[in-house]
Backbone as XML, in Angstrom:
<?xml version="1.0"?>
<chain id="A" units="angstrom">
  <residue number="1" name="MET">
    <atom name="N" x="78.419" y="75.419" z="84.193"/>
    <atom name="CA" x="79.012" y="76.822" z="84.331"/>
    <atom name="C" x="78.212" y="77.249" z="83.740"/>
  </residue>
  <residue number="2" name="ILE">
    <atom name="N" x="77.853" y="78.640" z="84.141"/>
    <atom name="CA" x="77.319" y="80.217" z="83.800"/>
    <atom name="C" x="78.578" y="80.778" z="83.318"/>
  </residue>
  <residue number="3" name="LEU">
    <atom name="N" x="78.335" y="81.547" z="82.606"/>
    <atom name="CA" x="79.407" y="82.961" z="82.278"/>
    <atom name="C" x="78.624" y="83.749" z="81.550"/>
  </residue>
  <residue number="4" name="ILE">
    <atom name="N" x="79.171" y="84.731" z="82.195"/>
    <atom name="CA" x="78.204" y="85.954" z="82.146"/>
    <atom name="C" x="79.371" y="87.594" z="81.320"/>
  </residue>
  <residue number="5" name="PHE">
    <atom name="N" x="79.157" y="88.111" z="80.425"/>
    <atom name="CA" x="80.319" y="89.264" z="79.770"/>
    <atom name="C" x="79.234" y="90.422" z="79.144"/>
  </residue>
  <residue number="6" name="VAL">
    <atom name="N" x="80.151" y="91.075" z="80.140"/>
    <atom name="CA" x="79.354" y="92.432" z="79.906"/>
    <atom name="C" x="80.484" y="93.530" z="79.017"/>
  </residue>
  <residue number="7" name="MET">
    <atom name="N" x="80.079" y="94.166" z="77.856"/>
    <atom name="CA" x="80.546" y="94.287" z="76.787"/>
    <atom name="C" x="80.535" y="96.648" z="76.622"/>
  </residue>
  <residue number="8" name="GLY">
    <atom name="N" x="81.147" y="96.847" z="76.317"/>
    <atom name="CA" x="81.363" y="98.497" z="76.312"/>
    <atom name="C" x="81.475" y="99.361" z="77.216"/>
  </residue>
  <residue number="9" name="LEU">
    <atom name="N" x="82.211" y="97.979" z="78.254"/>
    <atom name="CA" x="83.385" y="99.359" z="79.333"/>
    <atom name="C" x="83.784" y="100.273" z="78.751"/>
  </residue>
  <residue number="10" name="PRO">
    <atom name="N" x="83.871" y="100.904" z="79.933"/>
    <atom name="CA" x="85.013" y="102.442" z="79.260"/>
    <atom name="C" x="86.361" y="102.080" z="78.937"/>
  </residue>
  <residue number="11" name="GLY">
    <atom name="N" x="86.240" y="102.309" z="78.464"/>
    <atom name="CA" x="87.751" y="102.608" z="77.663"/>
    <atom name="C" x="88.287" y="100.860" z="76.400"/>
  </residue>
  <residue number="12" name="GLU">
    <atom name="N" x="86.993" y="100.424" z="75.805"/>
    <atom name="CA" x="86.697" y="99.417" z="75.211"/>
    <atom name="C" x="86.974" y="99.887" z="74.113"/>
  </residue>
  <residue number="13" name="THR">
    <atom name="N" x="87.070" y="99.252" z="73.336"/>
    <atom name="CA" x="87.418" y="100.099" z="71.558"/>
    <atom name="C" x="86.980" y="98.159" z="70.799"/>
  </residue>
  <residue number="14" name="VAL">
    <atom name="N" x="86.646" y="99.073" z="69.685"/>
    <atom name="CA" x="86.171" y="97.633" z="68.659"/>
    <atom name="C" x="87.440" y="96.610" z="68.624"/>
  </residue>
  <residue number="15" name="GLU">
    <atom name="N" x="88.667" y="96.878" z="68.759"/>
    <atom name="CA" x="89.490" y="95.862" z="69.077"/>
    <atom name="C" x="89.446" y="95.149" z="69.630"/>
  </residue>
  <residue number="16" name="THR">
    <atom name="N" x="89.470" y="95.089" z="70.859"/>
    <atom name="CA" x="89.907" y="94.501" z="72.146"/>
    <atom name="C" x="88.235" y="94.358" z="73.212"/>
  </residue>
  <residue number="17" name="MET">
    <atom name="N" x="87.073" y="94.479" z="71.749"/>
    <atom name="CA" x="85.588" y="93.844" z="71.850"/>
    <atom name="C" x="85.680" y="91.995" z="71.032"/>
  </residue>
  <residue number="18" name="ARG">
    <atom name="N" x="86.407" y="93.094" z="70.247"/>
    <atom name="CA" x="86.318" y="91.618" z="68.865"/>
    <atom name="C" x="87.706" y="90.416" z="69.909"/>
  </residue>
  <residue number="19" name="GLY">
    <atom name="N" x="88.885" y="91.017" z="70.435"/>
    <atom name="CA" x="89.566" y="89.627" z="71.252"/>
    <atom name="C" x="88.331" y="89.513" z="72.293"/>
  </residue>
  <residue number="20" name="GLU">
    <atom name="N" x="87.956" y="89.982" z="72.896"/>
    <atom name="CA" x="87.014" y="89.571" z="73.938"/>
    <atom name="C" x="86.152" y="88.791" z="73.626"/>
  </residue>
  <residue number="21" name="GLU">
    <atom name="N" x="85.506" y="88.764" z="71.945"/>
    <atom name="CA" x="84.410" y="87.873" z="71.157"/>
    <atom name="C" x="84.943" y="86.731" z="71.072"/>
  </residue>
  <residue number="22" name="GLN">
    <atom name="N" x="86.396" y="86.771" z="70.399"/>
    <atom name="CA" x="86.964" y="85.463" z="70.627"/>
    <atom name="C" x="87.662" y="84.772" z="71.276"/>
  </residue>
  <residue number="23" name="GLU">
    <atom name="N" x="87.767" y="84.908" z="72.700"/>
    <atom name="CA" x="88.073" y="84.585" z="73.805"/>
    <atom name="C" x="87.006" y="83.792" z="74.308"/>
  </residue>
  <residue number="24" name="ILE">
    <atom name="N" x="85.093" y="84.595" z="74.186"/>
    <atom name="CA" x="84.150" y="83.736" z="74.108"/>
    <atom name="C" x="84.166" y="83.039" z="74.063"/>
  </residue>
  <residue number="25" name="LEU">
    <atom name="N" x="84.237" y="82.574" z="72.498"/>
    <atom name="CA" x="84.281" y="81.322" z="71.616"/>
    <atom name="C" x="85.460" y="80.288" z="71.648"/>
  </residue>
  <residue number="26" name="TRP">
    <atom name="N" x="85.981" y="80.733" z="72.015"/>
    <atom name="CA" x="87.803" y="79.879" z="72.409"/>
    <atom name="C" x="86.909" y="78.998" z="73.463"/>
  </residue>
  <residue number="27" name="LEU">
    <atom name="N" x="86.412" y="79.785" z="74.715"/>
    <atom name="CA" x="85.899" y="78.931" z="76.041"/>
    <atom name="C" x="84.225" y="78.356" z="75.661"/>
  </residue>
  <residue number="28" name="ILE">
    <atom name="N" x="84.052" y="78.652" z="74.681"/>
    <atom name="CA" x="82.414" y="77.517" z="74.412"/>
    <atom name="C" x="83.355" y="76.343" z="73.971"/>
  </residue>
  <residue number="29" name="LYS">
    <atom name="N" x="83.909" y="76.702" z="72.809"/>
    <atom name="CA" x="84.766" y="75.317" z="72.273"/>
    <atom name="C" x="85.431" y="74.684" z="72.921"/>
  </residue>
  <residue number="30" name="LYS">
    <atom name="N" x="86.506" y="74.960" z="74.460"/>
    <atom name="CA" x="87.210" y="74.287" z="74.688"/>
    <atom name="C" x="86.142" y="73.228" z="75.924"/>
  </residue>
  <residue number="31" name="TYR">
    <atom name="N" x="85.162" y="74.768" z="76.461"/>
    <atom name="CA" x="83.807" y="73.762" z="77.254"/>
    <atom name="C" x="82.525" y="73.627" z="77.158"/>
  </residue>
  <residue number="32" name="ARG">
    <atom name="N" x="82.951" y="73.879" z="75.942"/>
    <atom name="CA" x="81.460" y="73.476" z="75.708"/>
    <atom name="C" x="79.915" y="71.986" z="76.401"/>
  </residue>
  <residue number="33" name="GLU">
    <atom name="N" x="80.355" y="71.583" z="76.802"/>
    <atom name="CA" x="80.027" y="70.072" z="77.226"/>
    <atom name="C" x="79.904" y="70.402" z="78.517"/>
  </residue>
  <residue number="34" name="SER">
    <atom name="N" x="80.417" y="71.669" z="79.484"/>
    <atom name="CA" x="80.262" y="71.779" z="81.204"/>
    <atom name="C" x="79.699" y="73.329" z="80.593"/>
  </residue>
  <residue number="35" name="ILE">
    <atom name="N" x="79.369" y="74.226" z="79.488"/>
    <atom name="CA" x="78.565" y="75.456" z="80.279"/>
    <atom name="C" x="77.533" y="75.014" z="79.975"/>
  </residue>
  <residue number="36" name="TYR">
    <atom name="N" x="76.268" y="75.721" z="80.780"/>
    <atom name="CA" x="75.147" y="75.895" z="80.649"/>
    <atom name="C" x="74.191" y="76.631" z="80.044"/>
  </residue>
  <residue number="37" name="TRP">
    <atom name="N" x="74.602" y="78.405" z="79.994"/>
    <atom name="CA" x="73.864" y="79.252" z="80.117"/>
    <atom name="C" x="75.050" y="80.446" z="79.298"/>
  </residue>
  <residue number="38" name="VAL">
    <atom name="N" x="75.044" y="81.160" z="78.782"/>
    <atom name="CA" x="75.784" y="82.208" z="78.593"/>
    <atom name="C" x="75.163" y="83.561" z="78.601"/>
  </residue>
  <residue number="39" name="THR">
    <atom name="N" x="75.615" y="84.569" z="79.866"/>
    <atom name="CA" x="75.100" y="85.419" z="79.625"/>
    <atom name="C" x="75.828" y="86.678" z="78.623"/>
  </residue>
  <residue number="40" name="VAL">
    <atom name="N" x="75.314" y="87.605" z="77.821"/>
    <atom name="CA" x="76.488" y="88.990" z="77.348"/>
    <atom name="C" x="75.446" y="89.558" z="76.513"/>
  </residue>
  <residue number="41" name="SER">
    <atom name="N" x="76.023" y="90.890" z="77.477"/>
    <atom name="CA" x="75.386" y="92.053" z="77.464"/>
    <atom name="C" x="75.551" y="93.945" z="77.474"/>
  </residue>
  <residue number="42" name="PRO">
    <atom name="N" x="75.073" y="94.819" z="77.077"/>
    <atom name="CA" x="76.099" y="95.642" z="76.855"/>
    <atom name="C" x="76.075" y="96.325" z="78.496"/>
  </residue>
  <residue number="43" name="LEU">
    <atom name="N" x="76.827" y="97.017" z="79.017"/>
    <atom name="CA" x="77.261" y="98.204" z="80.112"/>
    <atom name="C" x="75.904" y="98.429" z="80.194"/>
  </residue>
  <residue number="44" name="LEU">
    <atom name="N" x="75.223" y="98.519" z="81.868"/>
    <atom name="CA" x="73.999" y="99.021" z="81.697"/>
    <atom name="C" x="74.126" y="99.642" z="83.102"/>
  </residue>
  <residue number="45" name="ILE">
    <atom name="N" x="73.867" y="101.324" z="83.143"/>
    <atom name="CA" x="73.848" y="101.945" z="83.960"/>
    <atom name="C" x="72.911" y="101.865" z="85.066"/>
  </residue>
  <residue number="46" name="THR">
    <atom name="N" x="73.295" y="101.388" z="86.322"/>
    <atom name="CA" x="72.734" y="100.959" z="87.843"/>
    <atom name="C" x="72.793" y="102.067" z="88.799"/>
  </residue>
  <residue number="47" name="ILE">
    <atom name="N" x="72.213" y="102.440" z="89.460"/>
    <atom name="CA" x="72.184" y="103.011" z="90.279"/>
    <atom name="C" x="73.071" y="102.894" z="91.662"/>
  </residue>
  <residue number="48" name="GLY">
    <atom name="N" x="73.922" y="103.860" z="92.169"/>
    <atom name="CA" x="75.068" y="103.718" z="92.379"/>
    <atom name="C" x="76.421" y="103.546" z="91.938"/>
  </residue>
  <residue number="49" name="SER">
    <atom name="N" x="75.917" y="103.714" z="90.649"/>
    <atom name="CA" x="77.717" y="103.613" z="89.941"/>
    <atom name="C" x="77.827" y="104.534" z="89.495"/>
  </residue>
  <residue number="50" name="GLN">
    <atom name="N" x="78.983" y="105.180" z="89.815"/>
    <atom name="CA" x="79.330" y="105.805" z="89.388"/>
    <atom name="C" x="79.325" y="106.576" z="87.440"/>
  </residue>
  <residue number="51" name="ALA">
    <atom name="N" x="78.767" y="105.564" z="86.759"/>
    <atom name="CA" x="78.853" y="105.955" z="85.700"/>
    <atom name="C" x="77.570" y="106.756" z="85.678"/>
  </residue>
  <residue number="52" name="LEU">
    <atom name="N" x="76.483" y="106.192" z="86.651"/>
    <atom name="CA" x="75.124" y="107.178" z="86.461"/>
    <atom name="C" x="75.424" y="108.437" z="86.881"/>
  </residue>
  <residue number="53" name="ASP">
    <atom name="N" x="76.306" y="108.873" z="88.018"/>
    <atom name="CA" x="76.979" y="109.720" z="88.198"/>
    <atom name="C" x="77.551" y="110.706" z="87.319"/>
  </residue>
  <residue number="54" name="ASP">
    <atom name="N" x="78.044" y="109.747" z="86.353"/>
    <atom name="CA" x="78.796" y="110.725" z="85.033"/>
    <atom name="C" x="77.891" y="111.420" z="84.323"/>
  </residue>
  <residue number="55" name="CYS">
    <atom name="N" x="76.675" y="110.629" z="83.976"/>
    <atom name="CA" x="75.778" y="110.656" z="83.156"/>
    <atom name="C" x="75.222" y="111.781" z="84.119"/>
  </residue>
  <residue number="56" name="TYR">
    <atom name="N" x="73.981" y="111.946" z="85.135"/>
    <atom name="CA" x="73.619" y="112.898" z="85.879"/>
    <atom name="C" x="75.028" y="114.126" z="85.778"/>
  </residue>
  <residue number="57" name="LYS">
    <atom name="N" x="75.819" y="114.139" z="85.745"/>
    <atom name="CA" x="76.676" y="115.329" z="85.428"/>
    <atom name="C" x="76.405" y="115.942" z="84.301"/>
  </residue>
  <residue number="58" name="LEU">
    <atom name="N" x="76.359" y="115.299" z="83.366"/>
    <atom name="CA" x="76.921" y="115.645" z="81.801"/>
    <atom name="C" x="74.957" y="116.310" z="81.732"/>
  </residue>
  <residue number="59" name="LEU">
    <atom name="N" x="74.319" y="114.939" z="82.464"/>
    <atom name="CA" x="72.842" y="115.555" z="82.267"/>
    <atom name="C" x="72.156" y="116.952" z="82.835"/>
  </residue>
  <residue number="60" name="SER">
    <atom name="N" x="72.881" y="117.708" z="84.271"/>
    <atom name="CA" x="72.786" y="118.041" z="84.947"/>
    <atom name="C" x="71.715" y="119.016" z="84.648"/>
  </residue>
  <residue number="61" name="GLY">
    <atom name="N" x="71.502" y="119.895" z="83.048"/>
    <atom name="CA" x="71.412" y="121.236" z="82.699"/>
    <atom name="C" x="70.020" y="120.093" z="82.304"/>
  </residue>
  <residue number="62" name="ASP">
    <atom name="N" x="70.058" y="119.551" z="81.991"/>
    <atom name="CA" x="68.742" y="118.848" z="81.160"/>
    <atom name="C" x="67.444" y="118.137" z="82.132"/>
  </residue>
  <residue number="63" name="LEU">
    <atom name="N" x="67.656" y="118.005" z="83.137"/>
    <atom name="CA" x="66.977" y="117.281" z="84.193"/>
    <atom name="C" x="66.716" y="117.728" z="85.358"/>
  </residue>
  <residue number="64" name="PRO">
    <atom name="N" x="65.497" y="118.728" z="85.210"/>
    <atom name="CA" x="65.187" y="119.629" z="86.629"/>
    <atom name="C" x="65.082" y="118.532" z="87.894"/>
  </residue>
  <residue number="65" name="LYS">
    <atom name="N" x="65.690" y="117.528" z="88.297"/>
    <atom name="CA" x="64.913" y="116.740" z="89.651"/>
    <atom name="C" x="65.567" y="117.301" z="90.829"/>
  </residue>
  <residue number="66" name="LYS">
    <atom name="N" x="64.058" y="117.074" z="91.898"/>
    <atom name="CA" x="64.161" y="117.364" z="93.006"/>
    <atom name="C" x="65.180" y="116.209" z="93.936"/>
  </residue>
  <residue number="67" name="TYR">
    <atom name="N" x="65.226" y="114.828" z="92.969"/>
    <atom name="CA" x="65.685" y="113.720" z="94.201"/>
    <atom name="C" x="66.635" y="113.829" z="93.527"/>
  </residue>
  <residue number="68" name="PRO">
    <atom name="N" x="67.945" y="112.597" z="93.826"/>
    <atom name="CA" x="69.193" y="112.380" z="93.357"/>
    <atom name="C" x="68.958" y="111.095" z="92.145"/>
  </residue>
  <residue number="69" name="TRP">
    <atom name="N" x="68.130" y="110.771" z="91.944"/>
    <atom name="CA" x="67.125" y="109.669" z="91.510"/>
    <atom name="C" x="65.818" y="109.597" z="90.738"/>
  </residue>
  <residue number="70" name="GLU">
    <atom name="N" x="65.484" y="110.885" z="90.598"/>
    <atom name="CA" x="63.958" y="110.880" z="89.963"/>
    <atom name="C" x="64.228" y="110.406" z="88.360"/>
  </residue>
  <residue number="71" name="TYR">
    <atom name="N" x="64.510" y="111.545" z="88.311"/>
    <atom name="CA" x="64.837" y="110.551" z="86.787"/>
    <atom name="C" x="65.737" y="109.609" z="85.615"/>
  </residue>
  <residue number="72" name="TYR">
    <atom name="N" x="65.593" y="108.335" z="86.810"/>
    <atom name="CA" x="66.557" y="107.338" z="86.465"/>
    <atom name="C" x="66.312" y="106.837" z="85.874"/>
  </residue>
  <residue number="73" name="ASN">
    <atom name="N" x="66.869" y="106.405" z="84.219"/>
    <atom name="CA" x="66.369" y="106.043" z="83.429"/>
    <atom name="C" x="67.012" y="104.955" z="82.975"/>
  </residue>
  <residue number="74" name="PRO">
    <atom name="N" x="67.254" y="103.363" z="82.964"/>
    <atom name="CA" x="68.603" y="102.390" z="82.834"/>
    <atom name="C" x="68.829" y="102.814" z="81.388"/>
  </residue>
  <residue number="75" name="LEU">
    <atom name="N" x="67.680" y="102.715" z="80.296"/>
    <atom name="CA" x="67.928" y="102.442" z="79.259"/>
    <atom name="C" x="68.791" y="104.221" z="77.947"/>
  </residue>
  <residue number="76" name="LEU">
    <atom name="N" x="68.147" y="104.814" z="78.814"/>
    <atom name="CA" x="68.394" y="106.256" z="78.573"/>
    <atom name="C" x="69.969" y="106.603" z="79.159"/>
  </residue>
  <residue number="77" name="MET">
    <atom name="N" x="70.173" y="106.392" z="80.535"/>
    <atom name="CA" x="71.615" y="106.111" z="80.994"/>
    <atom name="C" x="72.507" y="106.099" z="79.857"/>
  </residue>
  <residue number="78" name="THR">
    <atom name="N" x="71.854" y="104.535" z="80.077"/>
    <atom name="CA" x="73.612" y="103.593" z="79.065"/>
    <atom name="C" x="73.643" y="104.510" z="77.525"/>
  </residue>
  <residue number="79" name="GLU">
    <atom name="N" x="72.113" y="104.538" z="77.159"/>
    <atom name="CA" x="73.341" y="105.614" z="75.242"/>
    <atom name="C" x="73.501" y="106.924" z="75.709"/>
  </residue>
  <residue number="80" name="LYS">
    <atom name="N" x="73.237" y="107.824" z="77.361"/>
    <atom name="CA" x="74.046" y="108.539" z="77.701"/>
    <atom name="C" x="75.854" y="108.343" z="77.048"/>
  </residue>
  <residue number="81" name="TYR">
    <atom name="N" x="75.475" y="107.483" z="77.754"/>
    <atom name="CA" x="76.905" y="106.668" z="78.654"/>
    <atom name="C" x="77.874" y="106.338" z="77.490"/>
  </residue>
  <residue number="82" name="PHE">
    <atom name="N" x="77.402" y="105.351" z="76.572"/>
    <atom name="CA" x="78.102" y="105.073" z="75.418"/>
    <atom name="C" x="78.556" y="106.530" z="74.502"/>
  </residue>
  <residue number="83" name="LYS">
    <atom name="N" x="77.431" y="107.585" z="74.514"/>
    <atom name="CA" x="77.660" y="108.258" z="73.622"/>
    <atom name="C" x="79.126" y="109.398" z="73.889"/>
  </residue>
  <residue number="84" name="HIS">
    <atom name="N" x="79.271" y="108.987" z="75.378"/>
    <atom name="CA" x="79.949" y="110.987" z="75.686"/>
    <atom name="C" x="81.007" y="110.047" z="76.166"/>
  </residue>
  <residue number="85" name="PHE">
    <atom name="N" x="81.362" y="108.134" z="77.123"/>
    <atom name="CA" x="81.980" y="108.164" z="77.476"/>
    <atom name="C" x="82.726" y="107.171" z="77.187"/>
  </residue>
  <residue number="86" name="CYS">
    <atom name="N" x="82.581" y="106.280" z="76.099"/>
    <atom name="CA" x="82.948" y="104.666" z="75.587"/>
    <atom name="C" x="83.255" y="105.191" z="74.108"/>
  </residue>
  <residue number="87" name="SER">
    <atom name="N" x="84.254" y="104.531" z="73.897"/>
    <atom name="CA" x="84.730" y="104.598" z="72.895"/>
    <atom name="C" x="84.526" y="103.699" z="71.500"/>
  </residue>
  <residue number="88" name="VAL">
    <atom name="N" x="83.465" y="102.473" z="72.211"/>
    <atom name="CA" x="82.777" y="101.881" z="70.750"/>
    <atom name="C" x="81.119" y="102.061" z="71.275"/>
  </residue>
  <residue number="89" name="GLY">
    <atom name="N" x="80.997" y="102.518" z="69.781"/>
    <atom name="CA" x="79.481" y="102.522" z="69.750"/>
    <atom name="C" x="78.623" y="101.664" z="70.610"/>
  </residue>
  <residue number="90" name="LEU">
    <atom name="N" x="77.361" y="101.755" z="70.951"/>
    <atom name="CA" x="76.189" y="100.994" z="71.969"/>
    <atom name="C" x="75.898" y="99.626" z="70.268"/>
  </residue>
  <residue number="91" name="ASP">
    <atom name="N" x="75.909" y="100.657" z="69.210"/>
    <atom name="CA" x="75.149" y="99.824" z="67.859"/>
    <atom name="C" x="76.317" y="98.482" z="67.937"/>
  </residue>
  <residue number="92" name="GLU">
    <atom name="N" x="77.336" y="99.322" z="67.981"/>
    <atom name="CA" x="78.601" y="97.762" z="67.466"/>
    <atom name="C" x="78.612" y="96.773" z="69.029"/>
  </residue>
  <residue number="93" name="VAL">
    <atom name="N" x="78.416" y="97.156" z="70.342"/>
    <atom name="CA" x="78.298" y="95.725" z="70.846"/>
    <atom name="C" x="77.034" y="95.078" z="70.914"/>
  </residue>
  <residue number="94" name="TYR">
    <atom name="N" x="75.873" y="95.994" z="70.261"/>
    <atom name="CA" x="74.521" y="95.127" z="69.750"/>
    <atom name="C" x="75.044" y="94.083" z="68.918"/>
  </residue>
  <residue number="95" name="LYS">
    <atom name="N" x="75.359" y="94.424" z="67.590"/>
    <atom name="CA" x="75.407" y="93.873" z="66.221"/>
    <atom name="C" x="76.750" y="92.364" z="67.148"/>
  </residue>
  <residue number="96" name="THR">
    <atom name="N" x="77.892" y="92.747" z="67.941"/>
    <atom name="CA" x="78.821" y="91.769" z="68.663"/>
    <atom name="C" x="78.297" y="90.870" z="69.586"/>
  </residue>
  <residue number="97" name="ILE">
    <atom name="N" x="77.140" y="91.075" z="70.459"/>
    <atom name="CA" x="76.206" y="90.045" z="70.870"/>
    <atom name="C" x="75.644" y="89.133" z="70.097"/>
  </residue>
  <residue number="98" name="VAL">
    <atom name="N" x="75.088" y="90.179" z="68.438"/>
    <atom name="CA" x="74.078" y="88.950" z="67.742"/>
    <atom name="C" x="75.053" y="88.268" z="67.011"/>
  </residue>
  <residue number="99" name="ARG">
    <atom name="N" x="75.950" y="88.592" z="66.709"/>
    <atom name="CA" x="77.093" y="87.686" z="65.770"/>
    <atom name="C" x="77.871" y="86.197" z="67.166"/>
  </residue>
  <residue number="100" name="LEU">
    <atom name="N" x="77.923" y="86.748" z="68.370"/>
    <atom name="CA" x="77.882" y="85.509" z="69.553"/>
    <atom name="C" x="76.808" y="84.875" z="69.397"/>
  </residue>
  <residue number="101" name="LYS">
    <atom name="N" x="75.747" y="85.498" z="69.491"/>
    <atom name="CA" x="74.341" y="84.490" z="69.781"/>
    <atom name="C" x="74.567" y="83.054" z="68.293"/>
  </residue>
  <residue number="102" name="LYS">
    <atom name="N" x="74.755" y="83.438" z="67.391"/>
    <atom name="CA" x="74.764" y="82.920" z="66.313"/>
    <atom name="C" x="75.662" y="82.116" z="66.434"/>
  </residue>
  <residue number="103" name="GLU">
    <atom name="N" x="76.825" y="82.366" z="66.502"/>
    <atom name="CA" x="78.399" y="81.361" z="66.887"/>
    <atom name="C" x="78.445" y="80.401" z="67.496"/>
  </residue>
  <residue number="104" name="ILE">
    <atom name="N" x="77.496" y="80.689" z="68.648"/>
    <atom name="CA" x="77.369" y="79.818" z="70.089"/>
    <atom name="C" x="76.495" y="79.107" z="69.669"/>
  </residue>
  <residue number="105" name="SER">
    <atom name="N" x="75.414" y="78.835" z="69.147"/>
    <atom name="CA" x="74.416" y="78.501" z="68.724"/>
    <atom name="C" x="74.810" y="77.108" z="67.622"/>
  </residue>
  <residue number="106" name="GLY">
    <atom name="N" x="75.804" y="77.516" z="66.875"/>
    <atom name="CA" x="76.518" y="76.640" z="65.565"/>
    <atom name="C" x="77.663" y="75.716" z="66.353"/>
  </residue>
  <residue number="107" name="ILE">
    <atom name="N" x="78.265" y="76.160" z="67.938"/>
    <atom name="CA" x="78.984" y="75.569" z="67.944"/>
    <atom name="C" x="78.360" y="74.552" z="69.355"/>
  </residue>
  <residue number="108" name="ALA">
    <atom name="N" x="77.339" y="74.867" z="70.253"/>
    <atom name="CA" x="76.574" y="74.196" z="71.049"/>
    <atom name="C" x="75.484" y="74.924" z="70.969"/>
  </residue>
  <residue number="109" name="PRO">
    <atom name="N" x="74.108" y="73.479" z="70.369"/>
    <atom name="CA" x="73.043" y="74.559" z="70.731"/>
    <atom name="C" x="72.351" y="74.454" z="71.500"/>
  </residue>
  <residue number="110" name="ARG">
    <atom name="N" x="72.717" y="73.746" z="72.608"/>
    <atom name="CA" x="71.835" y="73.411" z="74.338"/>
    <atom name="C" x="71.852" y="74.626" z="75.018"/>
  </residue>
  <residue number="111" name="ILE">
    <atom name="N" x="73.252" y="75.471" z="74.412"/>
    <atom name="CA" x="74.150" y="76.414" z="75.432"/>
    <atom name="C" x="72.928" y="77.615" z="75.589"/>
  </residue>
  <residue number="112" name="VAL">
    <atom name="N" x="72.126" y="78.128" z="76.483"/>
    <atom name="CA" x="71.333" y="79.075" z="76.810"/>
    <atom name="C" x="71.877" y="80.169" z="76.719"/>
  </residue>
  <residue number="113" name="PHE">
    <atom name="N" x="71.055" y="81.045" z="75.991"/>
    <atom name="CA" x="72.355" y="82.170" z="75.320"/>
    <atom name="C" x="71.320" y="83.545" z="76.105"/>
  </residue>
  <residue number="114" name="ASP">
    <atom name="N" x="71.493" y="84.116" z="76.984"/>
    <atom name="CA" x="70.667" y="85.609" z="77.151"/>
    <atom name="C" x="71.092" y="86.224" z="76.653"/>
  </residue>
  <residue number="115" name="SER">
    <atom name="N" x="70.665" y="87.727" z="75.979"/>
    <atom name="CA" x="70.989" y="89.217" z="75.696"/>
    <atom name="C" x="70.389" y="89.874" z="76.465"/>
  </residue>
  <residue number="116" name="LYS">
    <atom name="N" x="70.134" y="89.668" z="77.777"/>
    <atom name="CA" x="68.864" y="90.862" z="78.138"/>
    <atom name="C" x="67.282" y="91.646" z="77.281"/>
  </residue>
  <residue number="117" name="GLY">
    <atom name="N" x="67.199" y="90.979" z="77.060"/>
    <atom name="CA" x="65.910" y="91.411" z="76.815"/>
    <atom name="C" x="66.329" y="91.815" z="75.140"/>
  </residue>
  <residue number="118" name="LEU">
    <atom name="N" x="67.781" y="91.350" z="74.613"/>
    <atom name="CA" x="67.844" y="92.309" z="73.336"/>
    <atom name="C" x="66.890" y="91.866" z="71.949"/>
  </residue>
  <residue number="119" name="ASP">
    <atom name="N" x="66.741" y="93.093" z="70.890"/>
    <atom name="CA" x="65.885" y="92.440" z="70.353"/>
    <atom name="C" x="66.989" y="92.174" z="69.106"/>
  </residue>
  <residue number="120" name="MET">
    <atom name="N" x="66.917" y="90.393" z="69.206"/>
    <atom name="CA" x="67.824" y="90.417" z="67.985"/>
    <atom name="C" x="67.854" y="90.744" z="66.449"/>
  </residue>
  <residue number="121" name="ALA">
    <atom name="N" x="66.320" y="90.189" z="66.406"/>
    <atom name="CA" x="65.654" y="90.220" z="65.020"/>
    <atom name="C" x="65.760" y="91.849" z="64.621"/>
  </residue>
  <residue number="122" name="ARG">
    <atom name="N" x="66.013" y="93.072" z="65.464"/>
    <atom name="CA" x="66.216" y="94.716" z="64.687"/>
    <atom name="C" x="67.965" y="94.820" z="64.364"/>
  </residue>
  <residue number="123" name="TRP">
    <atom name="N" x="69.069" y="93.600" z="64.965"/>
    <atom name="CA" x="70.434" y="93.999" z="64.936"/>
    <atom name="C" x="71.071" y="92.983" z="64.349"/>
  </residue>
  <residue number="124" name="ARG">
    <atom name="N" x="70.076" y="92.204" z="63.436"/>
    <atom name="CA" x="70.562" y="91.508" z="62.590"/>
    <atom name="C" x="70.313" y="92.510" z="61.300"/>
  </residue>
  <residue number="125" name="GLY">
    <atom name="N" x="69.239" y="92.998" z="61.185"/>
    <atom name="CA" x="68.860" y="93.330" z="59.801"/>
    <atom name="C" x="67.019" y="93.177" z="59.658"/>
  </residue>
  <residue number="126" name="ASP">
    <atom name="N" x="67.101" y="92.357" z="60.169"/>
    <atom name="CA" x="65.848" y="91.938" z="59.811"/>
    <atom name="C" x="64.670" y="93.027" z="59.914"/>
  </residue>
  <residue number="127" name="LYS">
    <atom name="N" x="64.610" y="93.644" z="60.304"/>
    <atom name="CA" x="63.526" y="94.737" z="60.776"/>
    <atom name="C" x="64.127" y="96.027" z="59.982"/>
  </residue>
</chain>
């Protein structure tokens, strides 16, 4: 199995994210022999999504764009989205992902853990 989770969806709180974290760990413990890969990433704003439209509306005065997607930057849009539309902060999502990586490696070290390029050292406090 390959498991994919997105954290930081609109309406998610620290409490619901903790519940999701526990659910992921429960799945890993129960199905560890059947799981090959786990991806856990923060919500990323993509072209064509309602979230991107919301961000453009929020930033409309800041971006002098000629074409609808001219200034699309997924990381900038994701930061703006978390700041203005989510109950949980992007930092908390990153820290949760780092905790999950550590926990999963302790439960089933052979499972590949993908955090979509997240700098683990930064969020562990190593940097």
